[in-house]
Rosetta silent file (secondary structure, phi, psi, omega in degrees, C-alpha in Angstrom):
SEQUENCE: MEEALLPLAVMSESRPFNQQLPEPPEPSCVLEPQDNPELAPALVCALCCCFGIIYCCFGYRCFKAVMFLSGLLSGALVIFLLCHKERVLETQLSLEVSAGIALGIGLLCGLVTMLVRSVGLFLTGLLLGLTLGAGALLGTEPIYQPPSAWVPGGGLVGLALLGALLTLRWPRLFTTLGTAMLGAAVLVACADYFLEGLALGSRLGQRLQALPALPPLCWYSWVLLGTWPALGALGALAQWKLMAEEHGVHNNVVLSHQRRHLQLLRIHQQEAKWHRTPSGVGLCESSYRRQSPHNARSPADSLAPSYLQSLRERQLGPGPQATSPHTILDLDSDCGSTVPLTTHSGSTQT
SCORE:     score description
SCORE:     0.000 S_00000001
   1 L     0.000  123.694 -177.638   -0.004    0.002   -0.005 S_00000001
   2 L   -82.524  139.342  179.157    1.472    3.233   -1.152 S_00000001
   3 L   -87.342  139.389  179.243    1.539    6.102    1.241 S_00000001
   4 L   -76.779  135.716  179.430    0.126    9.421    0.072 S_00000001
   5 L   -88.704  127.753 -179.932    2.572   12.234   -0.106 S_00000001
   6 L   -87.810  140.944  178.861    1.431   15.427    1.589 S_00000001
   7 L   -71.452  149.495  178.615    2.241   18.719   -0.063 S_00000001
   8 L   -86.571  137.552 -179.879    4.705   21.008    1.633 S_00000001
   9 L   -99.081  125.748  179.291    3.414   24.354    2.832 S_00000001
  10 L   -96.969  126.707  179.656    5.724   27.265    2.197 S_00000001
  11 L   -81.484  145.358 -179.685    5.590   30.092    4.726 S_00000001
  12 L   -75.686  -35.314  179.326    5.619   33.612    3.453 S_00000001
  13 L  -104.453  110.877  179.638    7.797   34.850    6.316 S_00000001
  14 L   -88.437  135.912  178.644   10.931   32.814    6.576 S_00000001
  15 L  -117.733  151.095  176.712   12.756   32.693    9.947 S_00000001
  16 L   -63.332  156.271 -175.572   16.203   31.473   10.771 S_00000001
  17 H   -69.267  -38.358 -176.963   16.515   27.950   12.091 S_00000001
  18 H   -78.371   -6.485 -176.479   18.154   28.954   15.407 S_00000001
  19 H   -71.611  -25.430 -178.400   15.538   31.581   16.169 S_00000001
  20 H   -82.096  -15.243 -177.078   13.126   28.987   17.553 S_00000001
  21 L   -86.121  142.640  176.711   15.746   27.542   20.003 S_00000001
  22 L   -72.561  145.151  179.810   16.110   29.085   23.478 S_00000001
  23 L   -73.825  146.002  179.709   19.370   30.856   24.155 S_00000001
  24 L   -65.870  139.441 -178.666   21.741   29.189   26.682 S_00000001
  25 L   -71.382  138.376  176.162   21.450   30.760   30.120 S_00000001
  26 L   -74.913  145.403  178.409   24.382   32.858   31.223 S_00000001
  27 L   -65.933  129.373 -177.627   26.056   31.830   34.433 S_00000001
  28 L   -83.604  133.433  179.167   24.670   33.852   37.285 S_00000001
  29 L  -111.224   53.525  178.427   27.234   35.557   39.551 S_00000001
  30 L  -104.088  126.405 -177.664   24.975   36.277   42.465 S_00000001
  31 L   -74.508  112.357 -178.687   26.438   35.531   45.855 S_00000001
  32 L  -127.044   95.657  179.244   24.077   33.118   47.598 S_00000001
  33 L   -66.628  159.304  179.828   25.517   31.615   50.794 S_00000001
  34 L   -68.711  130.228 -178.210   24.236   28.249   51.948 S_00000001
  35 L   -74.826  -51.709 -176.045   21.105   28.559   54.023 S_00000001
  36 L  -127.540   81.905  178.251   21.196   25.230   55.879 S_00000001
  37 L   -70.604  155.738  179.403   24.631   23.618   55.557 S_00000001
  38 L   -67.692  151.576 -172.898   25.024   20.051   56.749 S_00000001
  39 H   -69.612  -48.208 -174.724   26.189   19.597   60.315 S_00000001
  40 H   -65.382  -48.087  176.652   29.164   17.308   59.827 S_00000001
  41 H   -63.822  -32.118  178.528   30.868   19.299   56.989 S_00000001
  42 H   -66.223  -41.098  177.928   30.191   22.546   58.867 S_00000001
  43 H   -66.341  -39.148  178.085   31.906   21.189   61.991 S_00000001
  44 H   -65.074  -38.518  178.471   34.832   19.956   59.941 S_00000001
  45 H   -68.515  -38.938  177.052   35.193   23.391   58.297 S_00000001
  46 H   -63.194  -41.111  177.463   35.037   25.130   61.687 S_00000001
  47 H   -65.271  -38.944  178.722   37.769   22.818   62.997 S_00000001
  48 H   -66.918  -31.630  175.433   39.838   23.478   59.878 S_00000001
  49 H   -63.835  -41.739  176.517   39.433   27.224   60.479 S_00000001
  50 H   -62.433  -43.357  178.486   40.974   26.819   63.934 S_00000001
  51 H   -64.734  -37.466 -179.817   43.828   24.798   62.474 S_00000001
  52 H   -65.291  -38.492  178.753   44.288   27.423   59.739 S_00000001
  53 H   -68.215  -39.313  177.112   44.597   30.254   62.279 S_00000001
  54 H   -63.457  -44.743  178.208   47.171   28.247   64.268 S_00000001
  55 H   -61.211  -46.118 -171.350   49.114   27.504   61.079 S_00000001
  56 H   -70.581  -40.989 -172.695   48.943   31.061   59.804 S_00000001
  57 H  -101.790  -27.211 -173.993   49.878   32.951   62.985 S_00000001
  58 H  -128.646   31.231 -174.234   51.762   30.460   65.182 S_00000001
  59 L   -62.943  -53.063 -176.828   53.295   28.020   62.685 S_00000001
  60 L   -77.991  -29.286 -179.848   56.958   28.265   63.590 S_00000001
  61 L   -70.315  -39.912  177.159   56.397   28.932   67.288 S_00000001
  62 L   -98.966   60.460 -170.178   54.248   25.773   67.664 S_00000001
  63 H   -65.559  -45.696 -178.174   56.600   23.767   65.504 S_00000001
  64 H   -64.133  -45.017 -178.703   55.988   20.318   67.059 S_00000001
  65 H   -64.143  -40.813  179.768   52.205   20.707   67.087 S_00000001
  66 H   -66.724  -38.637  177.437   52.173   21.923   63.462 S_00000001
  67 H   -64.753  -40.226  179.616   54.351   19.014   62.349 S_00000001
  68 H   -65.054  -45.613  179.665   52.023   16.552   64.086 S_00000001
  69 H   -66.114  -36.026  177.473   48.918   18.067   62.507 S_00000001
  70 H   -63.348  -46.557  178.246   50.532   18.124   59.054 S_00000001
  71 H   -64.925  -41.177 -179.668   51.415   14.420   59.234 S_00000001
  72 H   -62.702  -52.057 -176.215   48.042   13.495   60.721 S_00000001
  73 H   -68.524  -42.576 -178.308   45.915   15.332   58.162 S_00000001
  74 H   -66.166  -47.467  179.551   48.021   14.466   55.143 S_00000001
  75 H   -65.058  -41.160 -179.473   48.319   10.773   55.980 S_00000001
  76 H   -66.244  -39.735 -178.513   44.658   10.454   56.968 S_00000001
  77 H   -66.837  -45.183 -179.595   43.433   12.203   53.821 S_00000001
  78 H   -64.174  -45.446 -179.073   45.532   10.107   51.427 S_00000001
  79 H   -66.385  -37.138  179.886   44.653    6.813   53.091 S_00000001
  80 H   -65.266  -43.488  178.581   40.972    7.707   53.292 S_00000001
  81 H   -64.860  -38.142  178.324   40.809    8.464   49.579 S_00000001
  82 H   -67.354  -42.018 -177.986   42.618    5.244   48.736 S_00000001
  83 H   -73.672  -33.750 -174.823   40.430    3.095   50.969 S_00000001
  84 H   -85.896  -30.799 -176.971   37.142    4.739   50.060 S_00000001
  85 H   -94.071  -29.084 -177.959   37.630    5.052   46.315 S_00000001
  86 L  -106.403  159.027  177.603   39.574    1.877   45.579 S_00000001
  87 L   -87.308  127.715 -179.709   38.817   -1.738   46.341 S_00000001
  88 E  -106.767  120.534 -177.387   40.993   -3.229   49.057 S_00000001
  89 L    54.711   42.715  178.569   41.419   -7.030   48.898 S_00000001
  90 L    56.841   31.873  179.769   38.583   -7.142   46.332 S_00000001
  91 E  -137.405  131.060  177.053   36.224   -5.621   48.901 S_00000001
  92 L   -83.550  113.081 -178.543   34.645   -2.202   48.887 S_00000001
  93 L   -74.886  149.374  177.338   35.172   -0.795   52.371 S_00000001
  94 L   -77.602  172.397 -178.871   32.466    1.192   54.107 S_00000001
  95 H   -65.281  -42.019 -178.022   32.863    4.823   55.121 S_00000001
  96 H   -65.611  -42.807  179.649   33.369    4.023   58.810 S_00000001
  97 H   -66.511  -39.974  178.735   36.043    1.404   58.179 S_00000001
  98 H   -64.193  -39.368  178.528   37.872    3.708   55.793 S_00000001
  99 H   -66.063  -39.775  178.434   37.783    6.530   58.336 S_00000001
 100 H   -64.813  -44.643  177.570   39.126    4.266   61.074 S_00000001
 101 H   -63.779  -41.088  179.679   42.018    2.991   58.954 S_00000001
 102 H   -66.043  -36.467  179.159   42.833    6.545   57.813 S_00000001
 103 H   -68.038  -42.498  178.445   42.819    7.839   61.400 S_00000001
 104 H   -63.364  -46.786  179.894   45.185    5.128   62.633 S_00000001
 105 H   -68.594  -33.683  176.137   47.680    5.587   59.804 S_00000001
 106 H   -63.258  -40.441  176.091   47.344    9.392   60.170 S_00000001
 107 H   -62.499  -41.696  176.564   48.295    9.186   63.842 S_00000001
 108 H   -62.302  -44.426  178.406   51.381    7.150   62.935 S_00000001
 109 H   -63.974  -38.176  177.670   52.379    9.659   60.268 S_00000001
 110 H   -62.934  -41.286  177.808   51.860   12.533   62.701 S_00000001
 111 H   -63.847  -40.987  179.842   54.143   10.934   65.292 S_00000001
 112 H   -64.657  -46.566 -179.008   56.833   10.368   62.679 S_00000001
 113 H   -68.486  -27.034  179.469   56.741   13.956   61.389 S_00000001
 114 H   -78.268  -40.581 -175.008   56.762   15.322   64.957 S_00000001
 115 H   -84.986  -32.167  178.918   59.672   13.224   66.229 S_00000001
 116 L  -101.330  109.465 -172.581   61.868   13.210   63.101 S_00000001
 117 H   -65.868  -38.335 -177.475   62.603   16.844   62.271 S_00000001
 118 H   -65.327  -38.953  178.458   63.837   16.269   58.729 S_00000001
 119 H   -65.575  -40.571  177.733   60.652   14.378   57.792 S_00000001
 120 H   -64.023  -41.657  176.118   58.501   17.193   59.187 S_00000001
 121 H   -65.306  -38.797  177.822   60.437   19.818   57.239 S_00000001
 122 H   -62.028  -43.412  178.481   60.216   17.761   54.067 S_00000001
 123 H   -66.563  -36.536  177.201   56.444   17.449   54.434 S_00000001
 124 H   -64.520  -39.996  176.449   56.095   21.187   55.130 S_00000001
 125 H   -66.278  -38.750  174.804   58.030   21.974   51.945 S_00000001
 126 H   -58.794  -46.999 -179.812   55.837   19.570   49.969 S_00000001
 127 H   -64.729  -35.446  175.848   52.691   21.245   51.227 S_00000001
 128 H   -63.237  -46.529  178.535   54.127   24.689   50.446 S_00000001
 129 H   -64.262  -40.471  178.304   54.909   23.690   46.870 S_00000001
 130 H   -65.731  -38.476  179.249   51.485   22.083   46.351 S_00000001
 131 H   -65.897  -44.391  178.646   49.724   25.178   47.753 S_00000001
 132 H   -65.907  -38.267  178.605   51.668   27.565   45.535 S_00000001
 133 H   -66.681  -39.012  178.036   51.081   25.325   42.501 S_00000001
 134 H   -65.681  -41.124  178.380   47.337   25.147   43.132 S_00000001
 135 H   -65.782  -41.067  177.286   47.096   28.925   43.508 S_00000001
 136 H   -65.946  -34.934  177.672   49.089   29.481   40.306 S_00000001
 137 H   -65.624  -37.603  178.455   46.879   26.965   38.441 S_00000001
 138 H   -76.809  -36.384 -176.605   43.711   28.820   39.459 S_00000001
 139 H   -73.587  -25.530  179.985   45.188   32.275   38.889 S_00000001
 140 L   -94.836   17.756 -179.691   46.375   31.573   35.348 S_00000001
 141 L   -60.503  -45.013 -178.555   43.030   30.256   34.111 S_00000001
 142 L   -67.325  -19.891 -172.439   42.177   33.278   31.906 S_00000001
 143 L  -115.036  -12.010 -177.348   45.545   33.282   30.143 S_00000001
 144 L  -142.652  131.855  174.548   46.679   29.656   29.963 S_00000001
 145 L  -120.381  117.398 -178.306   44.919   26.393   29.148 S_00000001
 146 L   -67.315  139.493 -179.943   47.038   23.242   29.657 S_00000001
 147 L   -72.319  -27.525  179.536   47.019   20.911   26.663 S_00000001
 148 L  -147.601  169.397 -178.973   46.909   17.738   28.775 S_00000001
 149 L   -72.912  -15.598  179.340   46.556   16.669   32.383 S_00000001
 150 H   -70.437  -28.548 -177.876   50.262   15.843   32.577 S_00000001
 151 H   -66.931  -55.288  178.693   51.243   19.509   32.491 S_00000001
 152 H   -65.613  -36.343  176.923   49.472   20.669   35.706 S_00000001
 153 H   -61.829  -46.074  177.469   50.274   17.381   37.457 S_00000001
 154 H   -64.865  -37.255  178.379   53.959   17.612   36.597 S_00000001
 155 H   -64.412  -41.410  177.741   54.055   21.255   37.581 S_00000001
 156 H   -63.337  -44.519 -179.781   52.564   20.482   41.013 S_00000001
 157 H   -64.403  -42.252  178.628   55.023   17.642   41.632 S_00000001
 158 H   -62.724  -44.898  177.978   57.982   19.782   40.573 S_00000001
 159 H   -64.674  -36.547  178.724   56.969   22.694   42.793 S_00000001
 160 H   -64.984  -45.128  178.599   56.384   20.337   45.727 S_00000001
 161 H   -66.357  -37.448  177.786   59.855   18.805   45.439 S_00000001
 162 H   -64.088  -43.871  177.654   61.459   22.228   45.031 S_00000001
 163 H   -62.702  -37.212  178.588   59.677   23.509   48.132 S_00000001
 164 H   -65.176  -43.846 -179.756   60.776   20.433   50.129 S_00000001
 165 H   -66.599  -40.067  177.683   64.437   20.904   49.172 S_00000001
 166 H   -66.444  -36.274  178.280   64.381   24.624   49.950 S_00000001
 167 H   -67.930  -36.423  176.210   62.758   23.971   53.321 S_00000001
 168 H   -68.216  -29.794 -178.524   65.465   21.454   54.220 S_00000001
 169 H   -80.082  -46.794  179.164   68.129   24.003   53.212 S_00000001
 170 L  -123.641   84.119 -171.055   66.613   27.046   54.969 S_00000001
 171 H   -67.527  -41.363 -174.495   64.223   25.622   57.548 S_00000001
 172 H   -66.255  -48.147 -178.584   63.307   28.758   59.484 S_00000001
 173 H   -62.446  -53.585 -174.070   62.429   30.940   56.507 S_00000001
 174 H   -78.081  -21.852  170.939   60.493   28.401   54.487 S_00000001
 175 H   -68.673  -42.835  177.179   58.766   26.863   57.523 S_00000001
 176 H   -62.933  -47.016 -179.479   57.398   30.269   58.421 S_00000001
 177 H   -65.042  -41.721 -176.831   56.372   30.973   54.798 S_00000001
 178 H   -67.840  -44.526  179.027   54.909   27.476   54.292 S_00000001
 179 H   -66.602  -37.246  178.782   52.782   27.440   57.433 S_00000001
 180 H   -63.951  -48.011 -177.653   51.523   30.958   56.752 S_00000001
 181 H   -68.905  -37.447  178.853   50.517   30.186   53.146 S_00000001
 182 H   -68.790  -41.977  175.811   48.989   26.804   54.047 S_00000001
 183 H   -61.868  -40.037  177.364   46.974   28.290   56.899 S_00000001
 184 H   -65.066  -38.054  178.686   45.704   31.079   54.617 S_00000001
 185 H   -65.993  -37.402  178.379   44.727   28.491   51.978 S_00000001
 186 H   -66.988  -41.095  177.209   42.774   26.475   54.571 S_00000001
 187 H   -63.393  -41.531  179.183   40.905   29.627   55.707 S_00000001
 188 H   -66.331  -38.783  177.923   40.076   30.551   52.105 S_00000001
 189 H   -64.649  -38.979  177.538   38.823   26.993   51.414 S_00000001
 190 H   -66.418  -41.854  177.747   36.547   27.105   54.478 S_00000001
 191 H   -65.652  -35.991  177.815   35.144   30.491   53.415 S_00000001
 192 H   -63.620  -37.222  178.561   34.645   29.066   49.901 S_00000001
 193 H   -66.840  -43.644 -177.576   32.603   26.207   51.304 S_00000001
 194 H   -73.342  -28.801 -176.226   30.294   28.462   53.307 S_00000001
 195 H   -90.470  -47.936 -174.440   29.875   31.042   50.514 S_00000001
 196 H  -134.081   20.467  172.505   29.718   29.095   47.269 S_00000001
 197 L    66.502   44.801  177.751   29.924   25.419   48.101 S_00000001
 198 L    60.578   46.021  177.754   33.590   24.754   47.225 S_00000001
 199 H   -68.473  -38.312  178.457   33.448   26.323   43.768 S_00000001
 200 H   -68.183  -35.142  177.544   37.201   26.968   43.827 S_00000001
 201 H   -66.403  -43.148  176.562   37.868   23.364   44.820 S_00000001
 202 H   -65.324  -36.310  177.896   35.791   21.965   41.969 S_00000001
 203 H   -67.675  -34.413  176.183   37.454   24.388   39.531 S_00000001
 204 H   -64.350  -40.302  175.164   40.869   23.207   40.707 S_00000001
 205 H   -63.420  -39.959  176.916   39.859   19.609   39.936 S_00000001
 206 H   -66.289  -36.007  178.494   38.714   20.645   36.478 S_00000001
 207 H   -70.091  -34.536  176.605   41.992   22.469   35.830 S_00000001
 208 H   -67.289  -31.377  176.596   43.940   19.402   36.889 S_00000001
 209 L   -82.112   -7.029  179.203   41.964   17.320   34.380 S_00000001
 210 L    59.067   47.422  177.905   42.654   19.956   31.684 S_00000001
 211 L   -78.026  136.670 -178.083   39.010   20.238   30.704 S_00000001
 212 L   -86.955  166.237  172.958   38.437   22.731   27.834 S_00000001
 213 L    52.959   55.507  176.671   35.838   25.545   27.543 S_00000001
 214 L   -86.788  142.992  177.180   35.279   26.110   31.257 S_00000001
 215 L   -66.463  148.613 -178.852   32.918   28.917   32.314 S_00000001
 216 L   -68.108  153.678  176.981   34.644   31.928   33.840 S_00000001
 217 L   -73.309  153.335  178.485   34.817   32.332   37.579 S_00000001
 218 L   -80.639  171.045 -174.482   32.565   34.841   39.281 S_00000001
 219 H   -67.141  -35.444 -179.030   33.864   38.008   40.900 S_00000001
 220 H   -72.668  -25.904  173.158   33.592   36.749   44.464 S_00000001
 221 H   -65.135  -40.266  176.633   35.667   33.706   43.558 S_00000001
 222 H   -67.831  -32.928  177.332   38.420   36.018   42.403 S_00000001
 223 H   -64.155  -45.509  178.103   38.065   38.034   45.604 S_00000001
 224 H   -62.977  -40.045  179.500   38.514   34.883   47.676 S_00000001
 225 H   -68.390  -30.342  176.924   41.489   33.831   45.578 S_00000001
 226 H   -76.487  -26.198  176.825   43.050   37.268   46.044 S_00000001
 227 H   -73.987  -15.543 -179.370   42.695   37.185   49.815 S_00000001
 228 H   -63.581  -52.086  177.132   44.836   34.054   49.972 S_00000001
 229 H   -66.250  -31.146  179.001   48.264   35.722   49.367 S_00000001
 230 H   -66.562  -43.539  177.321   47.228   38.710   51.498 S_00000001
 231 H   -64.787  -38.679  176.374   46.372   36.480   54.450 S_00000001
 232 H   -61.416  -41.055  177.670   49.600   34.543   53.903 S_00000001
 233 H   -66.053  -42.330  177.755   51.690   37.714   54.012 S_00000001
 234 H   -63.335  -40.327  177.839   49.937   38.899   57.192 S_00000001
 235 H   -64.795  -40.116  177.949   50.500   35.524   58.824 S_00000001
 236 H   -64.664  -40.611  177.024   54.194   35.517   57.930 S_00000001
 237 H   -64.057  -41.278  178.256   54.614   39.047   59.366 S_00000001
 238 H   -62.173  -40.624  178.648   52.835   37.986   62.553 S_00000001
 239 H   -65.791  -40.717  178.869   55.129   34.995   62.925 S_00000001
 240 H   -66.598  -35.971  177.527   58.257   37.099   62.406 S_00000001
 241 H   -65.609  -43.749  178.570   57.008   39.598   65.005 S_00000001
 242 H   -64.871  -39.941  178.942   56.394   36.849   67.549 S_00000001
 243 H   -64.896  -39.102  179.150   59.823   35.300   66.849 S_00000001
 244 H   -64.869  -43.809  176.888   61.517   38.700   67.301 S_00000001
 245 H   -62.977  -42.779  179.722   59.801   39.261   70.668 S_00000001
 246 H   -64.930  -36.768  177.813   60.649   35.760   71.812 S_00000001
 247 H   -66.513  -40.386  176.604   64.275   36.238   70.759 S_00000001
 248 H   -63.585  -44.115  177.428   64.483   39.511   72.715 S_00000001
 249 H   -62.688  -39.783  178.435   63.006   37.918   75.829 S_00000001
 250 H   -63.642  -40.772  178.143   65.410   35.008   75.509 S_00000001
 251 H   -66.233  -39.773  176.396   68.383   37.335   75.282 S_00000001
 252 H   -63.117  -39.907  178.033   67.248   39.267   78.373 S_00000001
 253 H   -65.330  -40.733  178.964   66.885   36.043   80.319 S_00000001
 254 H   -64.205  -42.646  179.371   70.343   34.882   79.262 S_00000001
 255 H   -63.660  -43.329  179.115   71.892   38.236   80.286 S_00000001
 256 H   -64.002  -38.743  175.755   70.195   38.179   83.677 S_00000001
 257 H   -64.930  -38.592  177.371   71.434   34.643   84.291 S_00000001
 258 H   -65.193  -43.308  177.204   74.976   35.623   83.337 S_00000001
 259 H   -61.760  -43.062  178.487   74.927   38.614   85.659 S_00000001
 260 H   -63.444  -38.168  177.388   73.618   36.504   88.527 S_00000001
 261 H   -64.802  -41.294  177.197   76.310   33.923   87.842 S_00000001
 262 H   -63.432  -42.111  177.711   79.029   36.592   87.942 S_00000001
 263 H   -61.852  -41.970  176.510   77.715   37.942   91.210 S_00000001
 264 H   -64.705  -37.662  175.174   77.770   34.476   92.750 S_00000001
 265 H   -62.021  -42.481  178.758   81.316   33.941   91.529 S_00000001
 266 H   -63.114  -42.527  179.450   82.462   37.182   93.149 S_00000001
 267 H   -62.736  -42.433  179.939   80.783   36.232   96.444 S_00000001
 268 H   -65.513  -38.547  177.784   82.444   32.825   96.400 S_00000001
 269 H   -65.632  -40.461  176.187   85.850   34.378   95.678 S_00000001
 270 H   -64.053  -42.274  177.624   85.491   36.791   98.613 S_00000001
 271 H   -64.491  -37.537  177.106   84.504   33.947  100.910 S_00000001
 272 H   -65.024  -37.873  176.567   87.471   31.891   99.751 S_00000001
 273 H   -63.972  -43.085  179.139   89.825   34.811  100.532 S_00000001
 274 H   -62.950  -37.076  179.191   88.383   35.151  104.046 S_00000001
 275 H   -72.334  -33.030 -179.994   88.825   31.431  104.690 S_00000001
 276 H   -75.944  -18.243  179.338   92.415   31.415  103.449 S_00000001
 277 L   -76.296  129.258 -179.959   93.466   34.307  105.778 S_00000001
 278 L   -64.791  143.353 -178.306   94.927   32.994  109.169 S_00000001
 279 L   -75.564  -22.392 -178.785   92.803   33.847  112.166 S_00000001
 280 L   -80.655  -17.150 -179.075   95.824   34.688  114.446 S_00000001
 281 L   -66.609  -47.997  168.208   97.137   37.448  112.257 S_00000001
 282 H    65.955 -143.739 -170.859   94.168   39.568  113.143 S_00000001
 283 H   -85.251  -17.411 -173.615   94.068   43.259  113.333 S_00000001
 284 H   -66.447  -46.302  179.775   97.760   43.986  113.934 S_00000001
 285 H   -64.414  -38.597  179.960   98.911   43.300  110.398 S_00000001
 286 H   -67.659  -40.378  179.947   96.005   45.172  108.907 S_00000001
 287 H   -69.871  -35.035  177.283   96.614   48.196  111.150 S_00000001
 288 H   -66.740  -36.664  177.196  100.315   48.108  110.413 S_00000001
 289 H   -69.495  -33.286  177.099   99.601   47.988  106.714 S_00000001
 290 H   -69.384  -30.785 -177.042   97.195   50.871  107.029 S_00000001
 291 H   -69.092  -58.459 -179.758   99.801   52.985  108.803 S_00000001
 292 L  -164.208  143.040  176.554  102.573   52.752  106.217 S_00000001
 293 L   -67.547  161.366 -175.160  103.927   50.096  103.929 S_00000001
 294 L   -65.040  -36.020  179.658  107.145   48.296  104.790 S_00000001
 295 L   -71.715  -24.878 -177.452  109.105   49.896  101.977 S_00000001
 296 L   -79.921  -19.721 -179.206  107.981   53.406  102.994 S_00000001
 297 L   -85.368  126.323 -179.505  109.415   53.104  106.602 S_00000001
 298 L   -99.166  160.454  178.193  113.091   54.061  106.847 S_00000001
 299 H   -63.211  -27.024  177.634  115.578   53.001  109.618 S_00000001
 300 H   -63.803  -31.745  179.391  115.768   56.617  110.785 S_00000001
 301 H   -66.975  -34.385 -178.868  112.094   56.497  111.728 S_00000001
 302 H   -83.499  -25.572 -178.188  112.700   53.604  114.130 S_00000001
 303 H   -91.754  -15.821 -174.783  115.985   54.940  115.616 S_00000001
 304 H   -61.383  -44.291 -179.673  114.970   58.552  116.183 S_00000001
 305 H   -62.854  -42.890  178.954  113.235   58.125  119.617 S_00000001
 306 H   -65.862  -35.661  179.202  116.161   56.195  121.161 S_00000001
 307 H   -67.139  -42.631  179.244  118.721   58.682  119.855 S_00000001
 308 H   -64.575  -39.444  179.506  116.797   61.629  121.305 S_00000001
 309 H   -64.082  -37.383  178.705  116.520   59.883  124.679 S_00000001
 310 H   -68.898  -35.899  177.807  120.309   59.328  124.842 S_00000001
 311 H   -64.664  -39.092  178.572  120.958   62.972  124.070 S_00000001
 312 H   -63.434  -41.987 -177.775  118.668   64.030  126.939 S_00000001
 313 H   -68.209  -32.965  174.849  120.469   61.758  129.381 S_00000001
 314 H   -62.675  -43.729 -178.790  123.867   63.203  128.395 S_00000001
 315 H   -67.773  -39.328 -176.229  122.649   66.727  129.023 S_00000001
 316 H   -82.659  -20.124  179.459  121.054   65.895  132.396 S_00000001
 317 L    90.186  173.351 -179.180  123.923   63.741  133.576 S_00000001
 318 L   -73.665  135.775 -179.054  123.837   60.362  135.334 S_00000001
 319 L  -129.060 -170.829 -179.949  120.973   59.826  137.672 S_00000001
 320 L   -64.695  -22.887 -178.406  119.399   57.033  139.585 S_00000001
 321 L   -87.566   -8.076 -174.895  117.840   55.759  136.448 S_00000001
 322 L   -74.855  -30.751 -178.037  121.124   55.648  134.558 S_00000001
 323 L   -75.209  -26.377 -179.381  122.453   52.557  136.322 S_00000001
 324 L   -91.596  123.354  178.051  119.443   50.476  135.649 S_00000001
 325 L   -65.168  146.651 -179.311  119.032   49.442  132.067 S_00000001
 326 L  -137.620  165.254 -179.541  115.836   50.357  130.481 S_00000001
 327 L  -113.470  147.123  178.144  114.084   49.726  127.254 S_00000001
 328 L  -112.119  122.442 -177.744  112.712   52.224  124.851 S_00000001
 329 L  -113.510  143.962  175.137  109.462   51.339  123.194 S_00000001
 330 L   -90.444  111.654 -178.666  107.709   52.959  120.290 S_00000001
 331 L   -97.869   12.983  178.916  104.169   53.594  121.348 S_00000001
 332 L   -71.861  -35.536 -178.025  103.033   55.158  118.119 S_00000001
 333 L   -85.319  162.889 -175.698  101.744   51.940  116.653 S_00000001
 334 L   -80.140  -38.310 -171.745   98.735   50.129  118.003 S_00000001
 335 L  -116.720    3.977 -178.671  100.024   46.600  118.312 S_00000001
 336 L   148.645  174.517 -177.159  103.819   46.959  118.447 S_00000001
 337 L  -138.275  159.510  176.241  106.755   48.638  116.817 S_00000001
 338 L   -90.381    6.937 -178.770  109.733   47.700  114.746 S_00000001
 339 L   -74.240  125.563  179.582  112.100   49.755  117.086 S_00000001
 340 L   -69.733  149.890  176.688  114.733   47.423  118.587 S_00000001
 341 L   -75.059  119.271 -178.165  115.104   47.258  122.330 S_00000001
 342 L  -120.830  148.471  178.334  118.334   49.210  123.212 S_00000001
 343 L   -95.637  169.531 -176.377  120.122   49.736  126.544 S_00000001
 344 H   -69.655  -36.523 -179.701  121.498   52.976  127.867 S_00000001
 345 H   -67.151  -39.491  177.428  125.101   51.855  127.509 S_00000001
 346 H   -65.674  -37.332 -178.227  124.646   50.914  123.925 S_00000001
 347 H   -70.065  -34.524 -179.558  122.950   54.186  123.153 S_00000001
 348 H   -72.241  -29.629  179.205  125.740   56.241  124.747 S_00000001
 349 H   -70.394  -28.371  176.160  128.350   54.493  122.701 S_00000001
 350 L   -73.916    0.000    0.000  126.572   55.476  119.525 S_00000001
């Protein structure tokens, strides 16, 4: 049975073919924060905000705590993703089992990074390089599109290794910079979750996959991305200020201890001198030394009184006292004199 062919109706007013199709909607850039965020992710973000503030402002001062947190979070995150996304022993693990395994291995990694200083510094440099690479990958979106996923991946790995080596070479500088930038990145990520539902995080994943023709980011996303280096710079300045104050206090404490030690040494030396001085010498030697030194006293000073006494006896003539020998003593000194005892006969012969 042949089908009847219907005649075609020609319209007088011809319209283009695409005129009947609706235009694609433009992406709306209206800031709409989440009204009712879920409880568990909100608590995790609040906890991450606390960690970010500690990292950003007290990273180098709380070195051991920061190293432990870095090892704990990094190890737990990697193991959780491996256990939850991949099949382990041909079995798909549940969320609770994956979280338990990740927490145990994360605690072990945290202890290793806290106790072994070189491992902690290496991990801090890795995180610094990854953070800088992620920021550069998001910031260069309008001007550069990677041809394949190997380019951003290789760039992140190279920057991570470079940051690790620089941190091992100059630990103080790059530990301060790395903790400040990492803490600022954590704060920006938490703000991104509450404001736009991790739009920057999803865009980072798309850039790592080198997906073409991505819609442009909204203005508030660029504002959040711009606050990251500003917060990092403020955190680094705060850490340098705290380290300078701590260094000044440490110097003052060291100087006070040194002064106290010198005072104790002087007291001990004086006590040792008093103990070494004989007790029988007493006041006579000290008074004699105060009167005049031994080199300053001449023989004439000791012979002058006896000579004068002999002259007087010559002028007065012999008396009852002349036959009896007598001694002449020098009474000028307190405890004795160096004048020799002379008799009258000896004095007259002189």
